[in-house]
MITILO-715329 format. One record per atom (N, C-alpha, C): residue in three letters; x, y, z. Coordinates in pm, whole numbers, plus 32768, in hexadecimal, padded with zeros to 4 digits. Each point is the difference from the previous one (the first is absolute). Example, Ala and Ser with C-alpha at 12.3 -4.5 7.8 and 13.67 -1.06 7.14 Angstrom:
BEGIN
ALA85277DC7830C;ALA7FA780778000;ALA805A80788000;SER7FDD80697FB8;SER805280778006;SER7FB3806D8049;
END
This chain:
BEGIN
UNKA8A36405AA89;UNK7FAF7FC17F99;UNK7FA5806B7FC3;UNK7FED7FF87F7F;UNK7FAD80627FBB;UNK7F6B7FE9801E;UNK7FB380687FE7;UNK7F707FF88012;UNK7FC37F947FA9;UNK802E7FF77F84;UNK7FC97F9D7FA3;UNK80227F73802E;UNK807C7FEB8027;UNK80257F7A8031;UNK7FB67FDE8080;UNK7FE780638054;UNK7FB07FEA8078;UNK7F747FD27FDA;UNK7FC480427F9E;UNK7F7A7FDA7FD1;UNK80017F717FCA;UNK80647FDE7FB1;UNK80087F7A7FC7;UNK80147F98806E;UNK805080208064;UNK80117FA58072;UNK7F7D7FEF804B;UNK7FB2806B800A;UNK7F7E7FF98043;UNK7F9F7FA77FB4;UNK800480077F7B;UNK7FAC7FA87FAE;UNK80237F6E801C;UNK80817FE38001;UNK802D7F77801A;UNK7FD77FD2808B;UNK801480568063;UNK7FDD7FDC808A;UNK7F6A7FE9800F;UNK7FB080567FC3;UNK7F6E7FF08007;UNK7FD67F7C7FBF;UNK80367FE47F8B;UNK7FDC7F847FBB;UNK80277F868053;UNK80768005803B;UNK802C7F918055;UNK7FA07FEE8076;UNK7FDB806E8040;UNK7FA57FF98073;UNK7F767FCC7FD7;UNK7FCC80337F90;UNK7F7C7FD37FD2;UNK80027F6E7FD8;UNK806E7FD37FC2;UNK800B7F717FDD;UNK7FFD7FA9807D;UNK803F8031806B;UNK80047FB5807D;UNK7F7880028047;UNK7FC48078800D;UNK7F8780118051;UNK7F7E7FEA7FB4;UNK800180187F7F;UNK7F877FF37FAD;UNK80247FB97F7D;UNK802C7F848008;UNK80347FBD7F89;UNK7F9B7FEC7F90;UNK7F837FE18022;UNK7F9D7FE87F97;UNK7FE2807F7FB2;UNK7FE9806C8048;UNK7FE1807F7FBE;UNK807680317FAD;UNK80777FF48039;UNK8077802F7FBB;UNK801C7FAA7F85;UNK7FF37F7E800C;UNK80147FA67F8F;UNK7F9C80217F90;UNK7F83801B8025;UNK7F9A80217F9B;UNK802480837FB9;UNK80298064804C;UNK802580807FC4;UNK80787FF07FA3;UNK80687FBD8030;UNK80787FEF7FAF;UNK7FE67FAA7F86;UNK7FA77F9E800C;UNK7FDB7FAD7F8E;UNK7FB880557F96;UNK7FA28054802D;UNK7FBB80597FA3;UNK8065805D7FBC;UNK805D8035804D;UNK8066805A7FCB;UNK804F7FBB7F91;UNK802E7F86801A;UNK804C7FB67F9D;UNK7FAD7FE07F84;UNK7F827FDE8014;UNK7FA87FE07F8F;UNK7FE9807D7FAB;UNK7FE580708040;UNK7FE7807D7FB7;UNK807C802C7FB4;UNK80747FEE803A;UNK807C802A7FBF;UNK802D7FA07F93;UNK7FC77F887FFA;UNK802B7F9B7FA1;UNK7FC480117F76;UNK7FA2805B7FF0;UNK7FC380137F7C;UNK8069801A7F96;UNK7FE17FDD7F86;UNK806480067F94;UNK7FF080797FA4;UNK7F95804A800B;UNK7FE8806E7FA3;UNK805D80778019;UNK80278016807D;UNK805780718024;UNK80847FCA8035;UNK806E803F7FD9;UNK80807FD38035;UNK80138037808E;UNK80617FC88047;UNK80168023808B;UNK802080958013;UNK805080397FA8;UNK8023808E8009;UNK7F8180567FFC;UNK7FAA7FE37FA2;UNK7F84804D7FF0;UNK7FA67FEE807B;UNK7FF57F858031;UNK7FAE7FE68076;UNK8034804E8078;UNK808480028011;UNK803880488072;UNK7FEE80977FF1;UNK800480327F86;UNK7FE4808F7FEC;UNK7F6F80218023;UNK7FA57FA77FE0;UNK7F7480128029;UNK7FFA7FFF8099;UNK80467FA2803E;UNK80017FFA8092;UNK803A807D803F;UNK8066803A7FC1;UNK8038807F8031;UNK7F95806B8000;UNK7FB8800D7F90;UNK7F9680667FF8;UNK7F957FE8806A;UNK7FD87F84800F;UNK7F997FE18064;UNK80338019808E;UNK807E7FE38019;UNK803A80178085;UNK800280958021;UNK802280527F9D;UNK7FFF80918016;UNK7F7280308018;UNK7FA27FD37FAE;UNK7F75802A8011;UNK7FC87FD28087;UNK802A7F8A802D;UNK7FD07FCC8080;UNK804B803E8076;UNK8068804C7FE3;UNK805180438066;UNK803A7F9C8064;UNK80367F947FCB;UNK803B7F968052;UNK809780037FEE;UNK804680378063;UNK8091800B7FF6;UNK80447F787FF6;UNK7FCD7F9B8045;UNK80397F7A7FF9;UNK7FEE7FC87F73;UNK7F8A80167FC6;UNK7FE57FD07F78;UNK805880487F9B;UNK801180828013;UNK8056804D7FA6;UNK808E7FC98004;UNK80367FEF8079;UNK80897FCD800E;UNK800D7F787FBC;UNK7FA17FA8801A;UNK80067F787FC9;UNK7FF580007F69;UNK7F9D80487FCA;UNK7FE77FF77F71;UNK806280527FAD;UNK8037806C8037;UNK806C80457FB8;UNK80777FA37FF3;UNK80257FBF806E;UNK80717FA37FFB;UNK7FE57F907F9B;UNK7F877FC98001;UNK7FDE7F957FA3;UNK7FFD80317F70;UNK7FCF807A7FE9;UNK7FFE80377F79;UNK808E80127FCB;UNK805780348054;UNK808C80127FD7;UNK80407F797FE2;UNK7FE87F9F8056;UNK80367F787FE9;UNK7FCC7FC47F7E;UNK7F8680257FDA;UNK7FC47FCD7F84;UNK802C804F7F85;UNK805780658016;UNK8037804A7F8F;UNK7FC480887FE6;UNK7FAA80308059;UNK7FC480847FEC;UNK8069806D8013;UNK7FF580677FAE;UNK805B8072800A;UNK7FC980658065;UNK8054805C8027;UNK7FD6806E8058;UNK7F8880497FC4;UNK800780237F80;UNK7F94804B7FC1;UNK7F7E7FB07FFE;UNK80087F7E7FE9;UNK7F877FAD8001;UNK7FBF7FFF808A;UNK80517FF58069;UNK7FCA7FFE8088;UNK7FC080858022;UNK8042806E7FDD;UNK7FC88085801C;UNK7F8080157FB0;UNK7FFF7FD67F82;UNK7F88800E7FAE;UNK7F8C7FB0803B;UNK801D7F898033;UNK7F987FB28043;UNK7FCA804C8078;UNK80598040804B;UNK7FD480528071;UNK7FA580717FD4;UNK801E803E7F90;UNK7FAA806C7FCE;UNK7F787FCD7FD3;UNK7FF97F827FD2;UNK7F7E7FC77FDD;UNK7FA87FF9807E;UNK803C7FE68072;UNK7FB58000807E;UNK7FCE808C8020;UNK805380647FE4;UNK7FD7808B801A;UNK7F8780247FAA;UNK7FFF7FD37F83;UNK7F8F801C7FA8;UNK7F7F7FC9803E;UNK80087F888037;UNK7F897FBF8035;UNK7FE180258091;UNK8066802E804A;UNK7FED80148090;UNK801D808F802E;UNK803380557FA9;UNK8013808C8020;UNK8072801F8060;UNK7FED806C804D;UNK806680368059;UNK803D7F9D8060;UNK7FB17FAE8046;UNK803F7FA1805C;UNK80627FA27FB9;UNK7FDD7FD37F89;UNK805C7FAA7FB5;UNK807C804E7FD6;UNK7FED80807FE1;UNK807380557FDD;UNK806580028073;UNK7FD2800F807A;UNK805980048073;UNK80417F78801C;UNK7FBB7F967FDC;UNK803B7F7C8016;UNK80687FDD7F96;UNK801E805F7FA9;UNK80757FF17FAA;UNK807F80078057;UNK7FF8803E8077;UNK807480098059;UNK80367F778024;UNK7FAE7FA58039;UNK80377F7B801C;UNK80227FB27F81;UNK7FBC801F7F90;UNK80237FC07F82;UNK809080237FDC;UNK802480818008;UNK808880297FDF;UNK80657FC78063;UNK7FDC7FF98080;UNK805B7FC48062;UNK801E7F6F7FDB;UNK7F967FB57FE0;UNK80127F747FDB;UNK804F7FF37F7E;UNK7FE080547F9F;UNK80447FFB7F7F;UNK80928025800D;UNK801E8067804E;UNK808C802C8011;UNK80547F91803F;UNK7FC47FB08056;UNK804B7F93803D;UNK80057F857FA7;UNK7F9A7FEA7FB0;UNK7FFD7F8A7FAA;UNK804B80157F7E;UNK8004807B7FD1;UNK803F80227F81;UNK804280888011;UNK808080038027;UNK804280818018;UNK7FF2805E7F8B;UNK7FED807D8022;UNK7FEA80687F9C;UNK807880117FA5;UNK7FE3800F7F80;UNK806A801D7FA1;UNK802580938010;UNK806C80277FC0;UNK8028808D8005;UNK7F9080567FCC;UNK7FD3805D8054;UNK7F8F80557FDB;UNK8030808C7FEA;
END
């Protein structure tokens, strides 16, 4: 299993465990997440690109794996995802630059590279 798929499986397992052991807190978090994502001013592709940038800046490999996959599913191109990653570098510097590594791992698995 790939590193990215392992991360995504870990997200699912954690959510399942938290729903079982801490249902009120988890329900509140997931409800907030759905409410925040339901806004109409930004389309889903754009929101996921923002989430990609934030995930890179936060240096969260699980978040990167999840939001790159979601951005690709929402129609984001390879260049859009990479550009979002660079926006994180602008705001977060060198550490965000290095977290482009898991971004590319997630992107390569979610959207196979075209002939380069």
